[in-house]
Structure formats: C-alpha cells, structure tokens
C-alpha positions in Angstrom: -0.5 0.0 0.2 2.5 2.4 0.5 5.1 3.2 -1.8 9.2 2.6 -0.7 8.0 1.2 3.1 10.2 -2.3 4.4 8.8 -4.5 7.2 12.0 -3.8 9.3 14.2 -7.2 9.2 14.8 -9.9 12.2 18.3 -8.9 13.1 19.2 -12.9 13.5 18.1 -15.9 12.1 17.8 -18.1 15.0 16.2 -16.1 18.0 17.7 -18.9 20.2 19.8 -17.3 22.3 19.7 -18.7 25.7 21.4 -21.7 22.7 23.4 -19.9 21.0 25.0 -18.6 24.4 25.8 -22.5 26.2 27.5 -23.2 22.4 31.0 -24.4 23.0 31.9 -21.7 19.9 30.9 -18.3 22.1 32.2 -20.4 26.1 35.5 -20.6 24.3 35.9 -16.4 23.4 34.7 -15.4 26.6 36.4 -14.8 29.5 35.8 -16.1 32.2 33.5 -14.8 35.8 34.6 -13.0 38.2 33.8 -14.8 41.3 35.0 -12.2 43.8 33.6 -8.7 44.2 35.5 -5.6 44.6 34.1 -2.8 46.7 34.8 1.1 47.3 36.3 1.7 50.1 33.7 3.8 52.3 35.7 7.6 52.6 35.3 9.8 55.6 35.0 13.5 56.0 38.2 14.1 58.7 36.9 16.7 60.0 34.2 15.2 61.0 35.2 12.1 61.7 37.6 11.8 64.9 39.3 8.2 63.3 40.3 9.5 60.3 41.7 12.9 61.3 43.8 11.0 63.6 45.0 8.7 60.8 46.0 11.9 58.9 47.1 13.9 61.5 48.3 11.5 64.3 49.9 14.0 66.9 46.6 15.4 66.9 45.6 13.3 70.0 48.7 14.3 72.1 48.1 18.5 71.5 44.1 17.8 72.3 45.3 15.4 75.7 47.4 18.9 76.6 44.7 21.3 76.2 42.6 19.4 78.3 45.0 19.3 80.6 45.7 23.1 80.2 42.3 23.9 80.1 41.5 21.9 83.8 45.5 23.5 85.1 43.9 26.8 84.6 40.8 26.1 86.2 42.1 25.6 88.6 44.7 27.9 89.2 41.6 30.6 88.5 39.1 28.8 91.2 42.6 29.3 93.7 42.9 33.1 92.3 39.0 34.1 93.7 39.2 31.9 96.1 42.2 33.7 97.3 40.9 37.1 97.0 37.8 36.5 98.5 39.6 35.0 101.0 37.8 31.4 100.9 40.5 28.7 100.9 40.4 26.1 98.4 41.2 22.8 99.3 39.2 20.1 96.6 40.2 20.0 93.0 37.2 22.3 91.1 36.5 21.1 87.5 34.9 22.6 84.4 31.7 21.0 82.5 33.1 21.5 79.8 36.7 20.0 80.6 35.3 16.4 80.3 
C-alpha cells in the first residue's frame, strides 16, 4: 500500500539466544566470570570523623590531651585566685563542665 516501505527484518535468523550463548564456540571466546566482587572503601570526612583525622594527623591526639590538661590547670588556678581574693580556702579541685 505504501511506496518505498519495507517491513523491519529480524537481526538474527535463530532467536534461541540461550542455546547460542551456551554453545562451545561462544564459551571458548568469553573470559571467565569474576567470582570476587571488589567494593570501594568508604571515605570519611576528617573534619567530622575523629578517627579519620587521627589517621591523617596522629599528633592531634597528644595536642588535644595537652589542651585539656592546660584548660583544667587554668580553671584550677582561676578558682584558687578567686578563693584567695575572697579569703576562702580551697582544698578541692574545681573542674569545669566543658573540660570533660
């Protein structure tokens, strides 16, 4: 009915694809299937993740401990100085809640 129109033809004469793929000729040319699946390692942001930061900068742990000790020592010295001004004796260690 239409001029210059051709019906679409099949690309394959034999459409039994599973039998073709299992044939010896095809199996010889294929590479073996990979048994082990390799997954990418999860990446962590060192700014938010402490363990990732310590892997990049191991000395950061020592710096943080020193900073905490310094903060506690200064809080103690400040408490002693205030007690001395007020004329009250301090025999206990005063720690701040942010030092922990």
